[in-house]
N, C-alpha and C positions, 0 to 999 in steps of 0.2 A: 838404048837411049830412047827410042820411040816408045818402048814399053813403059819406061819410067815416067815419061811425059804423060802418057795415057793414064797410068795409074794415078799420077798427081791430079790430073783433071777429074777423073772419076771419083777419087777418094776425098779430095779436099775442095777443089774449086766449085764443082757443081753443087754439092750440098750447101756450101757457103752462099753461093748466088741464089739458090732456092730459098734459103732461110732469109736472106736480105729481101728478096722479092715478096715473101710472105709478110715480113715485117712492114714493108712499105705499103702493101695492100691493106693490112690491118690498120695502120696509122691513117691511111686515106679514108677508110670506112668510118673509123672513129671520129675523124675530123668532120666528115660530112654530117654525121649524126649530131655532133656538138653544134655545128653551124645551124642545122635545122632547128635544134632545140633552142638555141640562142635567138634565132629569128622569131620563133613562136613566142618566146618570152618577151622579146622587144615589141612585137606586134600587140601583145596583150597590154603592155605598159602604155603604148601609144594610144590604144583604145581607151584606157582608163584616163589618160590625160585629156583626150578629146571630150569625154563625158564630164570630167571635172570643169573644163573650160566652158562647156555648154551650160552646166549648172550655175557657174559663176555669172555668166552673162545674163541668165534668167534672174538670178538674185539681184543683180545690178538694175535690171529693167524694172523689177517689182519694187525695190526698196529705195531707190534714189529718186531725185527730183524728176517730175514729169515735164514734158514740153509745155503743156498748158499752164502749169504752175509757174514755170520760168517766164512765160509771156505775161502772165498776170503781174508778177513782181517787176518785170521790166516796165510795164505800163504805169504801175504805181510810182516807181522811181522816176520815170520820165516826167510824169505829171507834177511830182513834188519838185523836181529840179526846175521845171518851167515856172512854177509859182515863186521859187526863190529868185530866179532870173527876173521875173516881173517886179518883185519887190526891190531888187537891186537897181533896176532901171528907174523905178519911181523915186528911190532915194537919190539917184544920180541926177535926176531932173530937178530936184529940189521940192518935191511935193511934201 
């Protein structure tokens, strides 16, 4: 009986467990390689997105309205509205 159990362990179970251990170790190694590759790919994409965002910000800063221009338009609009208000006040007083 002990001999049969020992033979069963030696012939079947030990090789099966060794094969399972090798499969698990191989899967773990492959998964670590895949994760590292995915992380490198993702890092590269993040860098590309950062560069694209920086380029877009620069494009907006160069091609859209400047602060000085906005102040000039605001001053002209304010002056025009003040003239309209003065005319309405004059009409309201009966001049």
